[in-house]
N, C-alpha and C positions, 0 to 999 in steps of 0.2 A: 129244623123245627117244622113240624107238620102244620098244615093250614089251620086245622081246628085248634091246635095248641096255641098258635100265635093269636088266633081270634079270641080264645079264652083269656089269654094274658092281656090283650087290649081291653077286653070287657071288664076284667078286674081293675085295670088301671082307671077306666072311666068311672066305675063304681066308687073307687077310693077317692077320686077327685070330687064326686058328688057328695060323699059323706063328709069330706073335709070342708066343703063349702057350707053344708048344713051346720057343722060345728061352729064355723066362723059366724054364721047368722045367729045362732043361739048365744054365743059369747057377746056379739054386738048388741043384741036386744037386751041381754042381761045387764050389760054396762049402761045402756040407755035407761033402763028401768032403775038401776042403782042411782044414776044421776038425778032422776026425777023424784024417786021416793026416799033416797038417802039410806036404803038398806038393800041387802042382797038376799034373794030367796030363789033357790034352785029346787026344782022338782026332780024326782028320780029319773024320769025320761030325759030331762035336760042334762043331768050328770052323765047318763049313758051316752047321749049324743056327743058330748064333749070328749068322753073317753074314747069313743069310736073314732072321732076326728083325729085324736092323737095317734091312735093305732093305724089309721088310714095313711098317715105320713110314711110310716115304715113299710106298709104294703106297697104304696106308690113307688118308693125308692127301690124296693126289691123287684117290682115289675119292670121298671126302667132299666135296672142292671141286667135283668134276664133278657130283655129285648135287645139291649146293646151287645151283650156277649153272644147271643144267637146271630146277630147281624155281623159281628166280626168273624164268627166261625164260617158264615156263608161266603164271606169275601176272600177267605184264605184257601 
């Protein structure tokens, strides 16, 4: 695996983690607002962030698998 490709994979891994944390924050604030107001209201950007957070989990897993397989190939 080339140096730039490995760096790109790590960068995507970090971005996926940040997006997931943003989705966790949106869900947490929505739950808190629901507790206070008694109703749930999601805007379109909030729905997009939650969907991106769900997608980021699969991207994160794919990047980890890619780095693991490349690491195993380098050791053999």
